[in-house]
C-alpha positions, 0 to 999 in steps of 0.5 A: 434878253433880246435877240442877240442873246440867242445861243448856247450857254454853259457853266464852268465850275473850278473843281480840284484845280480844273474847270469843269463845264456843265452841259450846254444850255440853249436859249432861243429868243423870239417875239410874240406876233400881235394882230396889228391890222385885223380884217375889216368888214367889206361890201361887194355887189353880186359878181364882183371879187373881194379881198380881205387882208390882215397884218400881224406885227413882225415876229422874229426868231425860230417860230411860226404861226398857223393862220386860218380863214373860216366862214361862220359855219366853221368851214376852212376856207384857207390855211397857211403857215407864216414864219418869223424872221431872223432879222432885227428889222421891224415891219409887218406880215401882210396876209390876204384871202379872196372870194371871187364872183361873190353871190348872196350866199357869201354874205356872212360872218368870217373868222381870222385866226392865228396860233402857235404853241408859244402863245394863246390863239388870236381871233378876229371876226369880220363880215361881208355884205353882198348887194345886188349886182351893179345895174347900168342901162345901155342907150335907148332907141339908137337911130340913124336919121334918113336924111343924115346919110351921105356917101362918107358920113351919117348921124346917130341919135339915141335917148337917155336910158335912165339911171340904174343903181349906178350913175352913168359917166359916159356912153361909147358908140361903136361902128366898125373899127371906130368908137366915139364917146358921148356925155350923158347930156348929149343925144347925137353924134356923127361918124365921118370918113366912111367908105361909100356904098358900105354897110355899118352896124352901130351899137353902144354901151353906158359906162358907170362912174366906177368904170363898170359897163352896161350890156350892148344896146340893140344894133342898128345898121346903116348903108352909106350912099354911093357917090353920085356920078351924074343925073338926068332930068325926066318928065312924068306927065309934064312934072319934072323929076331929077334921077341921079345915077347910082345914088338914085337921089336916095341912100341906096346902091345899085342892086340894093333891095328897098327897106320898108322905110325906103319903100315908103319914102319912094311911095311918098315921092311918087304920090306927089306926082300926077297920077300915072296911068297904066301903060303911060310912057315915061321918057326917057325909059332907060333913065327911070328903069 
């Protein structure tokens, strides 16, 4: 028999010059599914998602299969019913089961089973191995060199963080709405086309070979210089000093408080001048005020 033989049958007998039909007999033809592609062992890192798949050979006719996925403690994780096709086309039925955000507790043996009243149960086993979470380290020691800051740009430097348990493919650094990529062997880049007298926070991430990202690095902030509009020469005890209006020859804006580092630079600048006695006149007073 084959699928076209499915139908109703009767037997007719010639009795007393008449054809007498028997009661109709039904024939249903179906195919028994086979486990064409059993679930395979998988491995995943903590926090990842994993999908198990199985394929059973195409089965046809008015018949269904009950499918279940269980863990090694026989807890039912998923049940479903699959129906055979009435078409004569060939193919396979693909089934799947997923675990999301896996933990070490998910690392165990699992069972795939399908059954029907028309055939014996078929079972397959597979295992999930769970490994520690992928560790990718962000770039270290982000710094903006003091003398690299202009009214429209600055340089950023960093150090290589070392390898976690996945190699680094590249770094991405963010400042405002701009981002820039850098290769593992690089240690500096420039942000250009910036607004003057504006504070920019900068941070970065590392991206692993798999595309997984590290956490963000520590944030550093930099303020671009004001655009100088002029300068004036003043003399302190016979020593010439140039003072720039607004920029003050330092990457500061009018009204900005000095940072610790900038304070030290100013002190170092003054330390190079001849000693200034208390009450000494500095001309012109307005320029240095």
